N, C-alpha and C positions, 0 to 999 in steps of 0.2 A: 061747538061747531052744529048745527043742524046735520042728520044724516041727508037731507036734499042738499045740502050745500057740499058736503065731502062727498055726493058721487058727483057732483057737476063739475069739482078742482080735478078729480080722475079721468073724468070724461076728459078733461082738456088737456090732461098730461095724455092721455093714449092719443088724441089725435095728433098731439105735437109728434109722438114719438113715428108713428104710420106716418104722418107726413115726411117726416125724415128718410123712413128707411124708403118712399116712395120714389121720395127726389135721388136717393142712391141708385136705387136699381133702374128709374129712369136715366139716369149719368153713364149709369154701365152698361145701359145696352144704349146711348147714343155713341159712346166712345167703341163699344164692338161693331157699332152699325158703319162705322167712320173709320174703322178698319177693314171692314170688307168691301167699302166703298173705293178704297184706295187697293185692294189688292185686286180688285178687277179694274181698278184704272190701271195697270201694270204695275206700282208703288209697292214697296215691303212697307210700309208704315203712311198714316196719315199726314205725316209732313212733308212726304215728299208729291204733296196733291200740288205745292206753288212752287213757281218759279227758284233755283239754286242751285249752286255749285257742288258735284258729289263729291264726297271722298270715298276713298276703296282702299283697304288697309292689306297690305301683300305682307304677310308675319312668316316667321319659321320656313320650316323645306316648301318647296312650290312643288307640287306633283302634276298640276293641271286639272285638279279634279273638277268635276262635275257642277257642284254647288259654285265655284267660283268663275267659270265659263258663263253658266247662265246669270250671272248676277250681272256680268260685265255687260252682255247684252241685254238684260234689262236695261240698265242708264244707258247704253245705246237709242233701244226704243222708247224711252222718257223724253217725250217733250219739256219737260217741266227741268229736267235736268240739262241744264246748257255749258257745263264744262268738264271735264273728270279733274281731283287732283289722288294723285297716284300716292299712296304712301307707302315705300318700299323701306323693308328693316327685315333683310333678309338674306341669307348664305347665299342660296342658291335650292336648287332641290336636281329632280331628273333632266336628262336632256330633252327628252320629249315632251315633262311637263312643260319646259320652259317657251320651247317650241309652240305647244298650243296657247301659252300664253302671251305670247308675241303676237301670235295672228291675229287673237282675237280683240287682245288692243289696235291692234293696226287697224283691224275694221271697226272699231269703234272712232279711231282718229279721223277716219274716212266721214263720220257724219257731225265732227264734235272737237274742240281744241281737248287737248290730253296733257298734263304737267307730273311728271315725275317729280317725288319732294322724297328725298331721300335723308332716311333718319340716323342710327346708328351705322349703317350699312346696304349697300346693294352690291352685291359681289355675285359673279359667275353669271347660274340662271338667276337672279334677280336682275343682272345689270343690263339683262339680255332683255327682261320687261320694263326695263328703265331706255331702250334705244327705241322700242315701241312709241316712245312719246315724241311731242313735238319740242319738248323741251326739258330738262335736267337740272335741277337745286337741288342742293346739297352743303352742309353745313363744312365749315373749313375743316376741321378731321371727322366728316363721313369717311367710310371709306369703299370705294366703287373699285370696279376694274375687275381681277383675274379672270384674265379673258384664258380660259382653257377648257377640256375637258377629261375625264379620271376616271381610269373604269379600275375597281380592288377588289381582291377577293383573296380569304384566306386559301393557306398552305400548308395545314398538319399533318402532308405521310410522315414525315419524320417523327411525329409523336408516335401516331399509328405505329409504326414501324420498332421505336422503341419499349412498346406492350405488347408486340411481337402480334397486331390484328395486321391484316390486310385485305384488302375490299379488291375482288375480282369482277370483270365486266368483263361484257360482250357489248358489241357495239358494231356498227355498218363503217362506220371508217373513224381514222385516226381524231379527224379533228370535232366528232359529234362530243357535244359536252366536256368540250372541252375550253378553259381551264376546269377543274373540277375540285382541287385542292387534295383532293385522296390520294395526287400520285404526282410525280415529278413534272413540271409543265415542261409540253417541249417548247423547243423553237419556232418551231409552224404552229402552236401554237401561241405562243406569247408575238409572232407577227402576224396571224389572222385579227389579234384582240387591237395589238397596234393599230391597224390600217383601219378598223373599226372607229377607235380616237380620232385618227387622224383626219377620215373621211368629215367626225364632226366638226371636229376643230377647224375645219375650212369654213365648214359653213358659219361657226360661228365668227371667225376672222373679217368672211366675207358682209356679214350685218353690221362689225360695228365699223367696214372700212364704206361700206354704205351710206349707216345712218348720220355718222360722226363726219361722214364728209372728207375722212383720210387718204393720203398718198403712200405706199408701198412703204416707205421712211418713216414716216408718222405711223402705221398699224405699226411696226417693227417694236417700238419703242415702250408699245402699251400690251403689247398681245405676248409677254414670257408669260405670265398667269402669275403673277403678282399685281397686289394690289395697293392701288396710292392712295392719301388721302386727298379729299375734295380740292382740298389749296392747290396739291401737288396736280391734279388731274383737269386745271383748270386750264394751264397752258398748252396740256395736251389733248384738248378738245374732247376730252371723259367727260365733261361735264361743262354748262350751259351758266352758270352764274352761284356764285354763294350767295345762302340763304337758306329761308325755309317756307311755309306758306305763304309770310303775309309777300315776299317776293313773290313767288307764285303768282299771287292772285294780283298786283302789280301789274304782273305780263300779260296775265289775260286781259285787263282791263285796255293797258294800252297796246298790245297787240293784236288782240281779238276782240276788241269791243263788247269784254264779257263785265255789266259792273259789279264791281268792289262790292257793291254796297246788299248784293247777293248772298242769304246765310246760305254756309256751308254744311249740307245734310249726308251722315253716316249711312252709308250704304252696306249694310251687312252680312253674311253669311247664316245663313238659317240651319239651325238642327230637325231632325227629325221629329222633333216634336211640337217644335215652332212652325212647319209646315202644315201642319193639321190647324193654324190656329190657336193651337188650344191653351197657349200660353199667354200669350198675348191678354186673351180675352180673357182667360182666369185673374191675371196679375189686375188688369184692369178694374173688373169688377171689387178685390181684394183691396186696392187702393180706392177706390169709391168707399167703400163700407169702412174704409177706417185699420183695414189691415196689412200696415203696410212694412212690418215685418214679413211677414208670408209673402206678402207681393215681391219683397225683393231676394227672396228664396228664390222664387219660382223663376224669376230672371237671371239667377245668378245659376240655378242651373242649366237655365236653357244655356246658358253660355261656354258651360262646360263643351270639350271637345277633344276626342282622340285623334293621336299623332298615326298618320298615316306610314305605311313603311316606303323603303326606299327598292326599286328594283332599276336594272337594264345600266345604262350610261350615264354619269351625274356630271355637272354641271355646278358644282359646288365649289366654297371655299372652307377650308378646314381650319380654321387658328384655332383651335384646342386639340390636345390628343385625345 
């Protein structure tokens, strides 16, 4: 083969490679631009730019964190999110965090239909979140309820006494920083804590009574702190129907005129790195250029989250020690 012929073949190969890289780069830029446009439009990704049913998952311990509250607000402001499926799988969390979540969901429910879909568990603070929705759908064996408030504190003064340690303190009044676990809990301190628990418990029961339309006798049957299966809870008015997302969407269609043909889109909390938009852009470029494994690694790292600590009164079901 002559040298000019080899030269021409090499040139063609080079052009093909350059063309592929140009196409990949343009594709990555287009994806990044679409994502940027989505952010300007109030959505967290491009798939939120068309009409859909939003899905928000509440899992683990509820703290009323800022990211979750802001996400609910964005769903409420989105013209394309026609309804919300609130997917619940949680034992509850802090009483104040559950209150914040409830209030934000009620604001959202004033704008568009909201349905709670219970997975394994929606107990205590998670049931408070369910109360904020227009309808509660759960599987027969899902656990719901645990209507009550808890205040726990360790007391290890006996241990300190046994090893010969005594903690001295000077405080302005007997109930300041009580109970503290470093001394026997006084009856006055127990009474003060009990009043906090009773006040929050009355608030919780008031929500259940109002939202589930129960009379005093019906409320008494469900508010002793126990959990119920949804099959048990249905005649007790703790849930509205047995089922899952399919039944929830069917209700949205029949009662709220939401087309069941609309796709369901997940709205997810973002990590601090994702908020900068770096993960989405980098992952898009990596996938467009054939580095799928690297893209998957970036997306996996972005999904990892730290568990927040709990403090204050708890609305939580403790099924395990």
